[in-house]
C-alpha positions in Angstrom: 3.4 4.8 8.4 -0.1 4.1 6.9 -2.6 7.0 7.2 -6.3 6.1 7.2 -8.7 9.0 6.6 -12.2 8.5 8.1 -15.6 10.0 6.8 -15.5 12.9 9.3 -12.0 13.9 8.1 -10.1 12.6 11.1 -7.2 10.4 10.6 -5.6 7.3 12.2 -1.9 6.4 11.7 -0.5 2.8 11.8 3.1 1.7 11.8 2.2 -1.5 9.9 -0.6 -2.1 7.4 -3.8 -2.6 9.4 -6.8 -4.6 8.6 -10.2 -2.9 8.4 -11.0 -4.6 11.6 -7.9 -3.1 13.2 -9.0 0.4 12.2 -12.5 -0.2 13.7 -10.8 -1.4 17.0 -8.6 1.7 17.1 -11.7 3.9 16.8 -13.4 2.2 19.7 -14.6 -1.2 21.1 -18.2 -0.4 20.3 -17.5 0.1 16.6 -15.2 -2.9 16.5 -18.1 -5.0 17.8 -20.6 -3.6 15.4 -18.4 -3.6 12.3 -19.3 -5.8 9.4 -17.0 -4.6 6.6 -15.3 -1.5 5.2 -15.8 0.9 2.3 -12.6 2.1 0.7 -12.6 5.3 -1.3 -15.5 7.6 -2.0 -18.2 8.1 -4.6 -18.4 5.9 -7.7 -15.0 4.3 -7.2 -15.7 3.2 -3.6 -15.5 -0.5 -2.9 -16.6 -2.8 -0.1 -14.1 -5.1 1.6 -14.0 -7.6 4.4 -12.9 -6.7 7.9 -9.9 -9.0 7.3 -8.8 -6.9 4.3 -5.3 -5.4 4.8 -4.8 -1.7 4.0 -1.3 -1.4 2.6 -1.4 2.2 1.5 -2.9 5.5 2.6 -6.6 5.6 1.9 -10.1 6.7 3.0 -12.2 4.2 4.9 -15.7 4.0 6.3 -16.6 1.2 8.7 -19.8 -0.5 7.6 -22.3 -1.7 10.2 -25.7 -3.2 10.1 -27.2 0.3 10.2 -25.9 1.0 6.7 -27.7 0.0 3.5 -24.5 -1.8 2.5 -24.3 -3.5 5.8 -27.9 -4.9 5.4 -26.9 -6.2 2.0 -23.9 -7.9 3.4 -26.0 -9.6 6.1 -28.4 -10.8 3.4 -25.7 -12.1 1.1 -24.0 -13.9 4.0 -27.4 -15.4 5.0 -27.8 -16.8 1.5 -24.4 -18.6 2.0 -25.7 -19.8 5.4 -28.8 -21.2 3.6 -26.6 -23.1 1.1 -24.4 -24.4 3.9 -27.5 -25.8 5.7 -28.9 -27.3 2.5 -25.6 -29.1 1.9 -25.5 -30.5 5.4 -29.1 -31.8 5.2 -29.1 -32.8 1.6 -25.5 -33.6 0.6 -26.5 -34.6 -3.0 -27.9 -31.1 -3.7 -25.8 -28.9 -6.0 -25.6 -25.2 -5.3 -25.7 -22.7 -8.1 -26.2 -18.9 -7.4 -27.6 -17.0 -4.4 -27.9 -13.2 -4.8 -29.4 -10.5 -2.7 -32.8 -9.2 -3.8 -35.2 -6.5 -2.4 -35.9 -7.3 1.2 -34.0 -10.6 1.2 -32.1 -13.2 -0.9 -32.5 -16.5 -2.7 -30.4 -19.5 -3.6 -31.0 -21.9 -6.5 -30.4 -25.6 -6.0 -30.4 -28.7 -8.2 -31.9 -31.6 -6.3 -33.6 -34.8 -7.4 -36.9 -34.2 -5.7 -38.9 -31.1 -4.8 -38.2 -29.5 -1.4 -41.3 -29.7 0.9 -42.5 -27.3 3.5 -41.1 -29.7 6.1 -37.7 -29.5 4.3 -37.9 -25.7 4.5 -38.5 -25.7 8.2 -35.7 -28.2 8.8 -33.3 -26.0 6.7 -34.2 -22.9 8.6 -33.6 -24.7 11.9 -30.2 -26.0 10.7 -29.3 -22.4 9.6 -30.1 -21.2 13.2 -27.9 -24.0 14.6 -25.0 -23.1 12.3 -25.3 -19.5 13.1 -25.0 -20.2 16.9 -21.7 -22.0 16.3 -20.3 -18.6 15.3 -17.9 -20.1 12.8 -15.4 -17.6 11.2 -16.0 -16.7 7.5 -12.6 -16.9 5.8 -11.7 -15.7 2.3 -9.1 -17.2 0.0 -8.2 -16.7 -3.6 -7.5 -19.3 -6.3 -6.5 -19.2 -10.0 -9.5 -19.8 -12.2 -8.5 -23.3 -13.5 -7.6 -24.4 -10.0 -11.1 -23.2 -8.7 -12.8 -25.1 -11.6 -11.0 -28.3 -10.6 -11.8 -27.8 -7.0 -15.5 -27.5 -7.5 -15.6 -30.4 -9.9 -13.9 -32.5 -7.2 -16.8 -31.6 -4.9 -19.4 -32.6 -7.5 -20.5 -28.9 -7.8 -20.7 -28.8 -11.6 -22.8 -25.7 -11.8 -20.2 -23.8 -9.8 -17.5 -25.1 -12.0 -19.5 -23.9 -15.1 -19.8 -20.4 -13.6 -16.1 -20.2 -13.0 -15.2 -21.6 -16.4 -17.0 -18.5 -17.9 -14.4 -16.2 -16.3 -11.5 -15.3 -18.5 -8.5 -17.6 -18.3 -5.7 -16.4 -16.1 -7.9 -14.6 -13.7 -8.3 -15.4 -10.0 -11.5 -15.9 -8.0 -12.3 -15.6 -4.4 -13.9 -18.2 -2.2 -15.5 -17.9 1.3 -15.4 -20.8 3.8 -17.5 -21.2 6.9 -17.2 -24.5 8.7 -17.5 -27.3 6.3 -18.9 -25.2 3.4 -17.1 -23.2 0.8 -18.7 -21.0 -1.8 -17.6 -18.9 -4.8 -18.2 -15.2 -4.1 -16.7 -11.7 -4.6 -17.7 -10.8 -1.1 -17.5 -9.1 1.3 -19.1 -11.2 4.0 -19.7 -10.9 7.8 -16.7 -12.0 9.8 -18.5 -14.9 11.4 -21.9 -16.7 11.2 -22.8 -15.5 14.7 -23.7 -12.2 13.1 -26.6 -13.8 11.3 -29.5 -13.9 13.7 -32.7 -12.5 12.2 -33.8 -14.4 9.2 -36.7 -16.5 7.8 -37.1 -18.8 4.8 -40.2 -17.8 2.9 -41.0 -20.2 0.0 -39.7 -22.5 -2.7 -40.2 -21.7 -6.4 -39.1 -23.1 -9.7 -36.2 -21.4 -11.7 -34.2 -22.2 -14.8 -30.4 -22.5 -14.8 -29.0 -19.1 -15.9 -32.6 -17.9 -16.4 -33.0 -19.8 -19.7 -36.1 -21.9 -20.0 -34.2 -24.2 -22.3 -31.9 -25.2 -19.4 -32.5 -27.4 -16.4 -35.1 -26.5 -13.9 -33.8 -25.7 -10.4 -35.4 -25.0 -7.1 -35.2 -21.5 -5.7 -35.5 -21.0 -1.9 -36.4 -17.4 -1.0 -35.5 -15.9 2.4 -35.4 -12.6 4.2 -32.8 -11.3 6.7 -32.8 -8.1 8.8 -30.5 -6.4 11.3 -32.9 -6.7 14.2 -35.7 -8.9 15.4 -38.1 -5.9 15.4 -37.3 -5.2 11.7 -37.9 -8.8 10.8 -41.2 -9.0 12.6 -42.3 -5.7 11.0 -41.5 -7.1 7.6 -43.4 -10.3 8.3 -46.4 -8.2 9.5 -46.2 -6.2 6.3 -46.3 -9.4 4.2 -49.4 -10.5 6.1 -51.0 -7.2 5.3 -49.9 -7.4 1.7 -51.5 -10.8 1.5 -54.8 -9.3 2.8 -54.5 -6.6 0.2 -53.5 -8.9 -2.7 -55.3 -7.6 -5.8 -55.6 -11.1 -7.3 -57.6 -12.3 -4.3 -59.6 -9.1 -4.1 -60.2 -9.2 -7.8 -62.0 -12.5 -7.3 -63.8 -11.6 -4.1 -65.1 -8.3 -5.5 -65.8 -9.7 -9.0 -63.5 -7.2 -10.8 -61.5 -9.3 -13.3 -59.9 -12.6 -14.0 -57.0 -14.1 -16.0 -57.5 -17.1 -18.2 -55.1 -19.8 -19.6 -56.6 -19.2 -23.0 -55.0 -15.8 -23.1 -52.0 -15.7 -20.8 -50.9 -12.3 -19.6 -54.1 -10.6 -20.7 -57.0 -9.4 -18.5 -60.8 -10.2 -18.7 -62.5 -7.2 -17.1 -65.8 -7.9 -15.3 -68.5 -5.1 -15.1 -67.3 -4.0 -11.6 -63.7 -3.9 -12.7 -64.5 -2.1 -15.9 -66.2 0.7 -14.0 -63.0 1.3 -12.1 -61.1 1.3 -15.4 -63.5 3.8 -16.9 -63.2 6.1 -13.8 -59.4 6.1 -14.1 -59.4 6.6 -17.9 -62.0 9.4 -17.8 -60.2 11.1 -15.0 -57.0 11.0 -17.0 -58.8 12.1 -20.2 -59.9 15.2 -18.3 -56.2 15.7 -17.2 -55.3 15.6 -20.9 -58.0 18.1 -21.8 -57.2 20.6 -19.1 -53.4 20.6 -19.7 -53.2 21.2 -23.4 -53.0 17.7 -24.7 -54.7 16.5 -27.9 -55.9 13.0 -27.7 -54.8 10.7 -30.6 -55.1 7.0 -31.6 -52.5 4.9 -33.4 -52.7 1.4 -34.9 -51.7 -1.7 -33.0 -49.5 -3.3 -35.7 -46.6 -1.5 -37.5 -44.1 -2.6 -40.1 -40.8 -4.0 -39.0 -39.0 -1.2 -40.9 -40.3 1.4 -38.6 -39.0 -0.5 -35.5 -35.6 -0.8 -37.2 -35.5 3.0 -37.7 -36.3 3.7 -34.1 -33.8 1.2 -32.8 -36.4 -1.0 -31.1 -35.7 -3.9 -33.5 -32.0 -4.0 -32.4 -32.6 -3.1 -28.7 -36.0 -4.5 -27.8 -36.8 -7.3 -30.3 -37.0 -10.1 -27.7 -39.9 -8.3 -26.0 -41.9 -7.8 -29.1 -44.7 -9.9 -30.6 -44.1 -10.4 -34.3 -46.5 -11.4 -37.1 -46.4 -11.6 -40.9 -48.8 -10.9 -43.8 -48.1 -11.0 -47.5 -44.4 -11.6 -46.9 -44.1 -8.4 -44.7 -43.0 -8.6 -41.1 -44.9 -6.6 -38.5 -44.8 -6.1 -34.8 -47.5 -5.4 -32.2 -46.4 -2.1 -30.7 -44.7 -2.4 -27.4 -45.0 1.4 -27.0 -46.8 4.3 -28.6 -44.0 6.8 -29.4 -43.2 5.9 -33.1 -46.9 6.2 -33.9 -47.0 9.7 -32.4 -44.1 10.8 -34.6 -45.9 9.6 -37.7 -48.9 11.7 -36.6 -46.7 14.7 -36.0 -45.2 14.3 -39.5 -48.6 14.8 -41.2 -48.7 18.4 -42.4 -46.3 21.2 -41.9 -45.4 22.1 -38.3 -43.9 25.5 -37.3 -41.9 26.4 -34.3 -44.9 28.4 -33.3 -46.9 25.2 -33.0 -44.5 23.9 -30.3 -44.8 22.6 -27.7 -47.3 20.2 -29.2 -48.7 17.6 -26.8 -50.3 14.3 -27.9 -52.0 11.9 -25.5 -53.2 8.4 -26.1 -54.7 5.5 -24.1 -52.6 3.2 -26.2 -52.9 -0.5 -26.1 -49.4 -2.1 -26.1 -48.1 -5.7 -26.0 -44.8 -7.0 -24.7 -43.7 -10.6 -24.6 -43.1 -10.9 -20.9 -41.8 -14.3 -19.7 -44.5 -16.4 -18.1 -42.6 -16.5 -14.8 -42.5 -12.7 -14.6 -46.3 -12.1 -14.9 -48.1 -11.2 -11.8 -51.9 -10.8 -11.8 -52.7 -7.5 -13.5 -49.5 -5.9 -12.2 -47.4 -7.3 -15.0 -49.1 -8.5 -18.1 -48.4 -9.0 -21.8 -51.2 -6.6 -23.0 -51.8 -3.3 -21.3 -53.0 0.3 -21.9 -50.9 3.3 -21.1 -51.9 6.9 -20.4 -49.2 7.7 -22.9 -48.2 11.2 -23.9 -45.5 12.8 -26.0 -44.6 16.5 -26.1 -42.8 17.7 -29.2 -40.9 20.8 -28.3 -37.8 23.0 -28.6 -34.8 22.5 -26.5 -35.7 25.8 -24.7 -39.0 24.3 -23.7 -37.7 21.2 -21.9 -37.3 22.7 -18.4 -40.6 24.4 -18.3 -42.4 21.3 -19.6 -40.7 19.0 -17.1 -41.5 21.3 -14.2 -45.1 21.6 -15.2 -45.4 17.9 -15.6 -44.0 17.1 -12.2 -46.6 19.4 -10.6 -49.4 17.8 -12.6 -48.3 14.3 -11.7 -48.2 15.2 -8.0 -51.8 16.4 -8.1 -53.0 13.3 -9.9 -51.3 11.0 -7.4 -52.8 12.9 -4.5 -56.3 12.5 -6.0 -55.8 8.8 -6.1 -54.7 8.7 -2.5 -50.8 8.7 -2.8 -48.9 11.5 -0.9 -45.4 10.0 -0.9 -43.3 10.1 -4.2 -39.7 9.1 -4.7 -37.8 10.8 -7.5 -35.0 9.1 -9.4 -33.1 10.1 -12.6 -32.0 7.1 -14.7 -29.0 8.0 -16.8 -27.5 6.6 -20.0 -27.2 2.8 -20.4 -24.3 1.1 -22.2 -26.6 0.1 -25.0 -27.9 3.3 -26.4 -28.4 5.5 -29.4 -27.4 9.2 -29.9 -24.4 11.3 -29.2 -23.0 11.7 -25.7 -23.4 15.5 -26.0 -27.1 15.1 -26.3 -27.2 12.7 -23.4 -25.4 15.3 -21.4 -28.1 17.9 -22.2 -30.9 15.5 -21.5 -29.7 14.3 -18.2 -28.9 17.8 -16.9 -32.3 19.1 -18.0 -34.1 16.4 -16.0 -32.0 17.0 -12.9 -32.5 20.8 -13.1 -36.2 20.4 -13.6 -36.5 18.4 -10.3 -34.4 21.0 -8.5 -36.7 23.7 -9.7 -39.7 21.6 -8.6 -38.2 21.4 -5.1 -37.8 17.6 -5.3 -35.0 15.7 -3.8 -33.8 12.9 -6.1 -31.3 10.1 -6.5 -29.4 9.1 -9.6 -29.7 5.5 -11.0 -26.6 5.2 -13.3 -27.1 3.2 -16.5 -30.9 2.6 -16.0 -32.2 5.0 -18.7 -34.0 3.8 -21.9 -31.8 3.2 -24.9 -33.0 6.4 -26.6 -32.9 8.8 -23.6 -32.6 9.3 -19.8 -35.7 9.5 -17.6 -37.2 10.6 -14.4 -38.8 7.8 -12.6 -41.7 8.7 -10.2 -42.2 6.0 -7.6 -45.2 5.8 -5.3 -44.9 4.6 -1.7 -48.2 2.9 -0.7 -50.1 2.5 2.6 -47.8 -0.3 3.9 -44.5 1.1 2.7 -44.1 -0.7 -0.6 -42.7 1.2 -3.6 -44.3 1.2 -7.1 -42.6 2.9 -10.0 -45.4 4.4 -12.2 -44.7 7.7 -13.8 -41.9 8.6 -16.2 -40.6 11.7 -18.0 -38.0 11.0 -20.7 -36.0 13.4 -22.9 -35.4 12.1 -26.4 -33.3 13.9 -29.0 -33.2 10.8 -31.3 -36.6 9.3 -32.2 -38.1 12.2 -34.0 -34.9 12.6 -36.1 -34.7 8.9 -36.9 -38.3 8.9 -38.2 -38.0 12.2 -40.1 -40.1 14.4 -37.8 -39.4 18.1 -38.6 -40.7 21.6 -38.0 -40.1 24.9 -39.7 -37.7 27.1 -37.7 -37.9 30.8 -37.1 -35.5 31.3 -40.0 -37.5 29.1 -42.4 -35.1 26.2 -42.0 -35.9 22.6 -40.9 -35.1 21.1 -37.5 -36.1 18.0 -35.5 -38.1 18.6 -32.3 -37.1 17.2 -28.9 -39.5 14.5 -27.9 -40.6 14.2 -24.3 -42.1 10.8 -23.4 -44.3 10.9 -20.4 -46.8 8.7 -18.5 -48.4 9.5 -15.2 -50.2 6.3 -14.1 -48.3 4.2 -16.7 -50.1 0.9 -17.4 -53.7 1.3 -16.4 -53.9 -2.4 -15.5 -51.0 -2.2 -13.2 -52.1 1.1 -11.7 -55.6 -0.3 -10.9 -53.9 -3.3 -9.2 -51.9 -0.8 -7.1 -55.0 1.1 -6.3 -56.8 -2.1 -5.2 -53.9 -3.0 -2.9 -53.4 0.6 -1.6 -57.0 0.8 -0.5 -57.4 -3.0 0.4 -60.3 -3.1 -2.1 -62.2 -0.3 -0.3 -61.7 2.1 -3.1 -62.4 5.9 -2.7 -66.0 6.7 -3.3 -65.4 8.3 -6.7 -63.7 5.1 -7.9 -65.9 2.5 -6.2 -67.9 0.3 -8.7 -71.0 0.5 -6.5 -71.2 3.7 -4.5 -74.5 3.0 -2.7 -76.9 0.2 -2.1 -80.5 0.7 -1.0 -81.7 -2.2 1.1 -85.3 -2.5 2.3 -86.0 -4.3 5.6 -89.1 -6.0 4.2 -90.9 -6.2 0.9 -93.3 -3.5 2.1 -90.5 -1.0 1.5 -89.2 -2.5 -1.8 -90.9 0.0 -4.1 -89.6 3.0 -2.0 -86.1 1.5 -2.1 -86.2 1.1 -5.9 -87.4 4.7 -6.2 -84.5 6.0 -4.0 -82.0 4.1 -6.1 -83.5 5.6 -9.3 -83.3 9.1 -7.9 -79.6 8.6 -7.0 -78.9 7.1 -10.4 -80.4 10.1 -12.2 -77.9 12.3 -10.3 -75.0 10.2 -11.5 -74.6 8.0 -8.4 -73.7 4.3 -9.0 -76.5 3.0 -6.9 -78.8 0.0 -6.9 -81.6 -1.5 -4.8 -81.2 -4.9 -3.2 -84.7 -6.2 -3.3 -84.0 -9.8 -2.4 -86.1 -11.4 0.3 -83.0 -12.0 2.6 -82.9 -10.6 6.1 -81.5 -7.1 6.4 -78.5 -8.3 8.5 -77.4 -10.6 5.8 -77.6 -7.9 3.2 -75.6 -5.5 5.3 -72.9 -8.1 5.9 -72.7 -9.0 2.2 -72.4 -5.5 1.0 -70.0 -4.7 3.7 -67.8 -7.6 2.5 -68.1 -6.1 -1.0 -66.8 -2.9 0.4 -69.7 -0.7 -0.8 -69.1 2.8 0.6 -72.7 3.5 1.6 -75.6 1.1 2.6 -78.9 2.9 2.8 -81.4 0.9 5.0 -85.1 1.7 4.6 -87.9 0.5 6.8 -91.4 1.7 7.7 -90.1 4.7 9.5 -87.9 5.8 6.6 -90.8 5.1 4.2 -93.1 7.3 6.2 -90.6 10.2 6.6 -89.0 10.0 3.1 -85.6 9.4 4.6 -82.8 6.8 4.5 -80.7 5.4 7.4 -77.1 5.7 6.2 -74.3 3.2 7.1 -70.9 4.3 5.8 -68.1 1.7 5.1 -66.5 0.4 8.2 -69.9 0.0 10.0 -70.2 3.7 10.7 -73.8 4.7 11.5 -74.5 8.2 10.1 -78.1 8.1 11.2 -81.2 9.0 9.2 -81.2 11.8 6.6 -83.4 12.9 3.7 -82.6 11.5 0.3 -81.7 15.1 -0.8 -79.3 15.5 2.0 -77.6 12.2 1.2 -77.5 13.1 -2.5 -75.7 16.3 -1.6 -73.3 14.5 0.8 -72.3 11.9 -1.8 -71.9 14.6 -4.5 -69.6 16.6 -2.2 -67.6 13.4 -1.4 -67.2 12.5 -5.0 -66.1 16.1 -6.0 -63.5 16.2 -3.2 -62.2 12.8 -4.2 -62.6 11.5 -0.6 
């Protein structure tokens, strides 16, 4: 007798070893129809299996449907196989390589002698739909490694054969067949292609075999797949909205910044964009000042020996820009923490001086691959609102709790009210003793509990020198952006000889808390632009008000109003061009100026302005003093 324990604690008994599908059918016909796969076991040891998987011993089992996160991933992975199936039917000479699931979809890389066209993409999607309707069963089989290599070579699939050849000799691999197409995969997959209904191919891009630019270039077809038609349509609408909000397009239209081939991955800020930068930086500078941070500044280039001591040379070398002078090797700093330890080491520090908080708007450089760069969101040169807190172990909880509260306020001021909290734990490649990692991870988790924050754990995703809390923003259209971090580090200060005098006159190494709130200012400004679709809050807007006369007779008065506002700190200017007032209003509305002040003969005579708020909202006429007070209140309240 085989006993299967279900998630609610109930049990089902079977005289013979059932399949996962048999268990679903025994529970009820509705679940049998909805089932996609099964999850055997619980927690970290749980594993996903096909409905055809046979349960030969007592176990725990959860039936996976399209409503589960695992179920959606299975749908997407199976749709990637359907894509490859369709490509092979339409383009038999194409070779398939790899096709993983990614956020919101999947991709598959192909080797083919010519570029796929938009017409090809439409034909492939149509063929996928036809294959899905056939509802062909998806069948798993297992082959020894060498037999699988020979099989794919016989099909002319040399990339697949190369992948399998990298698996240790003597092992077995699983293959999945649907109709006339068979692919290498661990699985699980949907039981038949008819379960794949709501998908769309998005684009074709270039990719390198195994991600190495020295290898052959392939073609990567991206797609998305969802459990329901409504979810697919909602996602496509979100993409349309994301395109409307794209910071690269808005950066051009609003004259904020540009990128140039003469300096790939670095930003040229225009006057309007630099105003936004300064508002963010000065705001964060006030945050430093009001929360006990001392602002510091470190050099851009540091000797190789320092990066060797910190572990960056062994663990991060491929991401660093390296230079040489007088037979000494240097690196442009990819982060600011080692420099802050060198500042901490100057002079004698006592336990009474701790916690000691340093903050820096530190310019960093990282050698990002060209294919990974994306506008100002991911660049090679960026500035962080970087801070480091040197403290005692007893300080960690209080500092982390206070930091989370501070970060929440900052994000709210910038217009973000949804934050996702994750704790990233020790990676395989790391420095320091496990006992210290235990302390660090537990301190971060407890700090979030004390802050009343629900969080998830991301195993293995911490930095090599310590675990971290990742603070992720959810924007106006539901996208997630990881920005803030708090990392506990017992290692770096010790490696660089940072010490303080203890209460008993001994010497000890401080704990180092690495923290950033907005992270890269470049990236955060890109997020802000997209969050607000370019219509930045008044306090951040490059131009807060434009005064536009109806005719030249009011030009002098318009200029005077603009000067009065400027003296009060408002970013205002007068548009004295001879164009018609309707044209001026449309132009400044397109530039998303928060307030347009129209002045004609009536306003000139009464000493007033007619105020139009962004969004074509007519606020009527008011005195210059009343408008000045209104805009001052709006700026102060960060509205």
